GUTORPA-227154 format. One record per residue (C-alpha): residue number from 1; x, y, z; residue in three letters; chain. Coordinates in pm, whole numbers, always signed. Layout:
! residues N
num:NUM&east:X&north:Y&up:Z&residu:ALA&chaine:A
...
END
This chain:
! residues 97
num:1&east:+17586&north:+3128&up:+6213&residu:UNK&chaine:A
num:2&east:+17317&north:+2875&up:+6301&residu:UNK&chaine:A
num:3&east:+16955&north:+2960&up:+6373&residu:UNK&chaine:A
num:4&east:+16720&north:+2708&up:+6531&residu:UNK&chaine:A
num:5&east:+16345&north:+2725&up:+6565&residu:UNK&chaine:A
num:6&east:+16131&north:+2508&up:+6789&residu:UNK&chaine:A
num:7&east:+15752&north:+2491&up:+6772&residu:UNK&chaine:A
num:8&east:+15576&north:+2340&up:+7073&residu:UNK&chaine:A
num:9&east:+15207&north:+2249&up:+7051&residu:UNK&chaine:A
num:10&east:+15069&north:+2224&up:+7404&residu:UNK&chaine:A
num:11&east:+14737&north:+2132&up:+7559&residu:UNK&chaine:A
num:12&east:+14655&north:+2328&up:+7873&residu:UNK&chaine:A
num:13&east:+14502&north:+2152&up:+8172&residu:UNK&chaine:A
num:14&east:+14205&north:+2289&up:+8364&residu:UNK&chaine:A
num:15&east:+14164&north:+2615&up:+8173&residu:UNK&chaine:A
num:16&east:+13817&north:+2757&up:+8111&residu:UNK&chaine:A
num:17&east:+13887&north:+3099&up:+7959&residu:UNK&chaine:A
num:18&east:+14142&north:+3299&up:+7762&residu:UNK&chaine:A
num:19&east:+14227&north:+3488&up:+8081&residu:UNK&chaine:A
num:20&east:+14319&north:+3163&up:+8257&residu:UNK&chaine:A
num:21&east:+14517&north:+3061&up:+7948&residu:UNK&chaine:A
num:22&east:+14722&north:+3381&up:+7968&residu:UNK&chaine:A
num:23&east:+14789&north:+3308&up:+8336&residu:UNK&chaine:A
num:24&east:+14955&north:+2981&up:+8230&residu:UNK&chaine:A
num:25&east:+15123&north:+3079&up:+7903&residu:UNK&chaine:A
num:26&east:+15277&north:+3414&up:+8003&residu:UNK&chaine:A
num:27&east:+15481&north:+3274&up:+8295&residu:UNK&chaine:A
num:28&east:+15600&north:+2987&up:+8074&residu:UNK&chaine:A
num:29&east:+15714&north:+3226&up:+7800&residu:UNK&chaine:A
num:30&east:+15890&north:+3445&up:+8058&residu:UNK&chaine:A
num:31&east:+16060&north:+3146&up:+8219&residu:UNK&chaine:A
num:32&east:+16197&north:+3016&up:+7887&residu:UNK&chaine:A
num:33&east:+16320&north:+3363&up:+7792&residu:UNK&chaine:A
num:34&east:+16491&north:+3415&up:+8129&residu:UNK&chaine:A
num:35&east:+16640&north:+3067&up:+8179&residu:UNK&chaine:A
num:36&east:+16765&north:+3002&up:+7826&residu:UNK&chaine:A
num:37&east:+16814&north:+3350&up:+7675&residu:UNK&chaine:A
num:38&east:+16600&north:+3267&up:+7371&residu:UNK&chaine:A
num:39&east:+16335&north:+3451&up:+7173&residu:UNK&chaine:A
num:40&east:+15995&north:+3308&up:+7267&residu:UNK&chaine:A
num:41&east:+15631&north:+3388&up:+7189&residu:UNK&chaine:A
num:42&east:+15288&north:+3234&up:+7163&residu:UNK&chaine:A
num:43&east:+15259&north:+3191&up:+6787&residu:UNK&chaine:A
num:44&east:+14939&north:+2994&up:+6738&residu:UNK&chaine:A
num:45&east:+14613&north:+2886&up:+6891&residu:UNK&chaine:A
num:46&east:+14554&north:+3239&up:+7017&residu:UNK&chaine:A
num:47&east:+14176&north:+3212&up:+7008&residu:UNK&chaine:A
num:48&east:+14162&north:+2863&up:+7163&residu:UNK&chaine:A
num:49&east:+14163&north:+2855&up:+7541&residu:UNK&chaine:A
num:50&east:+14299&north:+2501&up:+7589&residu:UNK&chaine:A
num:51&east:+14566&north:+2499&up:+7317&residu:UNK&chaine:A
num:52&east:+14876&north:+2707&up:+7254&residu:UNK&chaine:A
num:53&east:+15162&north:+2694&up:+7010&residu:UNK&chaine:A
num:54&east:+15484&north:+2831&up:+7157&residu:UNK&chaine:A
num:55&east:+15766&north:+2934&up:+6923&residu:UNK&chaine:A
num:56&east:+16127&north:+2940&up:+7044&residu:UNK&chaine:A
num:57&east:+16434&north:+3050&up:+6849&residu:UNK&chaine:A
num:58&east:+16805&north:+3051&up:+6927&residu:UNK&chaine:A
num:59&east:+17118&north:+3169&up:+6746&residu:UNK&chaine:A
num:60&east:+17477&north:+3051&up:+6789&residu:UNK&chaine:A
num:61&east:+17800&north:+2999&up:+6603&residu:UNK&chaine:A
num:62&east:+17770&north:+2624&up:+6661&residu:UNK&chaine:A
num:63&east:+17484&north:+2397&up:+6555&residu:UNK&chaine:A
num:64&east:+17528&north:+2174&up:+6860&residu:UNK&chaine:A
num:65&east:+17479&north:+2466&up:+7096&residu:UNK&chaine:A
num:66&east:+17154&north:+2564&up:+6926&residu:UNK&chaine:A
num:67&east:+17024&north:+2206&up:+6946&residu:UNK&chaine:A
num:68&east:+17116&north:+2180&up:+7315&residu:UNK&chaine:A
num:69&east:+16932&north:+2502&up:+7401&residu:UNK&chaine:A
num:70&east:+16619&north:+2403&up:+7209&residu:UNK&chaine:A
num:71&east:+16616&north:+2055&up:+7365&residu:UNK&chaine:A
num:72&east:+16653&north:+2211&up:+7711&residu:UNK&chaine:A
num:73&east:+16355&north:+2436&up:+7636&residu:UNK&chaine:A
num:74&east:+16152&north:+2133&up:+7533&residu:UNK&chaine:A
num:75&east:+16242&north:+1950&up:+7855&residu:UNK&chaine:A
num:76&east:+16145&north:+2256&up:+8058&residu:UNK&chaine:A
num:77&east:+15800&north:+2261&up:+7897&residu:UNK&chaine:A
num:78&east:+15755&north:+1887&up:+7956&residu:UNK&chaine:A
num:79&east:+15834&north:+1951&up:+8325&residu:UNK&chaine:A
num:80&east:+15524&north:+2168&up:+8370&residu:UNK&chaine:A
num:81&east:+15246&north:+1948&up:+8513&residu:UNK&chaine:A
num:82&east:+14969&north:+2185&up:+8399&residu:UNK&chaine:A
num:83&east:+15066&north:+2131&up:+8032&residu:UNK&chaine:A
num:84&east:+15067&north:+1835&up:+7799&residu:UNK&chaine:A
num:85&east:+15312&north:+1854&up:+7511&residu:UNK&chaine:A
num:86&east:+15128&north:+1726&up:+7203&residu:UNK&chaine:A
num:87&east:+15397&north:+1773&up:+6938&residu:UNK&chaine:A
num:88&east:+15720&north:+1950&up:+6857&residu:UNK&chaine:A
num:89&east:+15886&north:+2059&up:+6537&residu:UNK&chaine:A
num:90&east:+16246&north:+2172&up:+6516&residu:UNK&chaine:A
num:91&east:+16417&north:+2344&up:+6223&residu:UNK&chaine:A
num:92&east:+16776&north:+2453&up:+6168&residu:UNK&chaine:A
num:93&east:+16931&north:+2701&up:+5931&residu:UNK&chaine:A
num:94&east:+17304&north:+2705&up:+5879&residu:UNK&chaine:A
num:95&east:+17566&north:+2872&up:+5660&residu:UNK&chaine:A
num:96&east:+17477&north:+2653&up:+5362&residu:UNK&chaine:A
num:97&east:+17108&north:+2750&up:+5366&residu:UNK&chaine:A
END
Protein backbone atom coordinates (compact mmCIF):
# COMPACT_ATOMS: atom_id res chain seq x y z
CA UNK A 1 0.00 0.00 0.00
CA UNK A 2 1.23 3.48 -0.90
CA UNK A 3 -0.01 6.69 0.69
CA UNK A 4 0.76 10.07 -0.83
CA UNK A 5 0.28 13.49 0.68
CA UNK A 6 0.36 16.78 -1.18
CA UNK A 7 0.47 20.19 0.49
CA UNK A 8 -0.45 23.17 -1.68
CA UNK A 9 0.26 26.70 -0.44
CA UNK A 10 -1.94 29.11 -2.39
CA UNK A 11 -2.38 32.86 -2.53
CA UNK A 12 -5.95 33.95 -3.17
CA UNK A 13 -6.67 36.80 -5.57
CA UNK A 14 -9.06 39.63 -4.78
CA UNK A 15 -10.25 38.39 -1.39
CA UNK A 16 -11.02 40.88 1.38
CA UNK A 17 -12.55 38.70 4.12
CA UNK A 18 -12.66 35.19 5.51
CA UNK A 19 -16.16 34.82 4.07
CA UNK A 20 -14.86 35.55 0.56
CA UNK A 21 -11.99 33.14 1.21
CA UNK A 22 -14.45 30.35 2.04
CA UNK A 23 -16.32 31.12 -1.19
CA UNK A 24 -13.11 30.33 -3.11
CA UNK A 25 -11.62 27.49 -1.03
CA UNK A 26 -14.74 25.37 -0.44
CA UNK A 27 -15.56 24.88 -4.14
CA UNK A 28 -11.91 24.03 -4.83
CA UNK A 29 -11.85 21.41 -2.06
CA UNK A 30 -15.14 19.94 -3.31
CA UNK A 31 -13.91 19.84 -6.91
CA UNK A 32 -10.70 17.99 -6.00
CA UNK A 33 -12.63 15.51 -3.86
CA UNK A 34 -15.19 14.86 -6.60
CA UNK A 35 -12.87 14.75 -9.63
CA UNK A 36 -10.00 12.75 -8.15
CA UNK A 37 -11.59 10.76 -5.30
CA UNK A 38 -9.03 12.00 -2.77
CA UNK A 39 -9.18 13.19 0.81
CA UNK A 40 -8.84 16.98 0.83
CA UNK A 41 -9.05 19.76 3.42
CA UNK A 42 -7.83 23.25 4.20
CA UNK A 43 -5.03 22.47 6.65
CA UNK A 44 -3.33 25.82 7.22
CA UNK A 45 -3.65 29.55 6.98
CA UNK A 46 -7.14 29.37 8.44
CA UNK A 47 -7.00 32.83 10.00
CA UNK A 48 -5.42 34.52 6.96
CA UNK A 49 -7.86 35.70 4.33
CA UNK A 50 -5.49 35.73 1.34
CA UNK A 51 -3.58 32.50 2.02
CA UNK A 52 -4.62 28.88 2.30
CA UNK A 53 -2.82 25.59 2.65
CA UNK A 54 -4.71 22.72 1.03
CA UNK A 55 -3.84 19.14 1.99
CA UNK A 56 -4.56 16.26 -0.38
CA UNK A 57 -4.01 12.55 0.25
CA UNK A 58 -4.41 9.46 -1.90
CA UNK A 59 -3.98 5.72 -1.35
CA UNK A 60 -3.27 2.99 -3.91
CA UNK A 61 -1.55 -0.32 -4.35
CA UNK A 62 0.87 1.30 -6.81
CA UNK A 63 3.18 4.25 -6.16
CA UNK A 64 2.84 5.50 -9.74
CA UNK A 65 -0.92 5.75 -9.43
CA UNK A 66 -0.63 7.85 -6.27
CA UNK A 67 1.88 10.19 -7.93
CA UNK A 68 -0.35 10.59 -11.01
CA UNK A 69 -3.39 11.50 -8.91
CA UNK A 70 -1.48 14.02 -6.80
CA UNK A 71 0.09 15.62 -9.89
CA UNK A 72 -3.35 15.88 -11.50
CA UNK A 73 -4.64 17.61 -8.37
CA UNK A 74 -1.76 20.07 -8.54
CA UNK A 75 -2.49 20.82 -12.21
CA UNK A 76 -6.16 21.37 -11.38
CA UNK A 77 -5.24 23.95 -8.74
CA UNK A 78 -2.84 25.71 -11.13
CA UNK A 79 -5.74 25.94 -13.62
CA UNK A 80 -7.77 28.18 -11.31
CA UNK A 81 -7.15 31.81 -12.35
CA UNK A 82 -8.26 33.20 -8.97
CA UNK A 83 -5.40 31.37 -7.21
CA UNK A 84 -1.64 31.56 -7.35
CA UNK A 85 0.20 28.41 -6.35
CA UNK A 86 3.14 29.51 -4.19
CA UNK A 87 4.63 26.13 -3.28
CA UNK A 88 3.95 22.43 -3.11
CA UNK A 89 5.31 19.61 -1.01
CA UNK A 90 4.71 15.96 -1.79
CA UNK A 91 5.43 12.98 0.47
CA UNK A 92 5.09 9.25 -0.09
CA UNK A 93 4.85 6.34 2.30
CA UNK A 94 5.28 2.82 1.04
CA UNK A 95 5.57 -0.73 2.37
CA UNK A 96 9.16 -0.17 3.51
CA UNK A 97 8.29 2.85 5.67
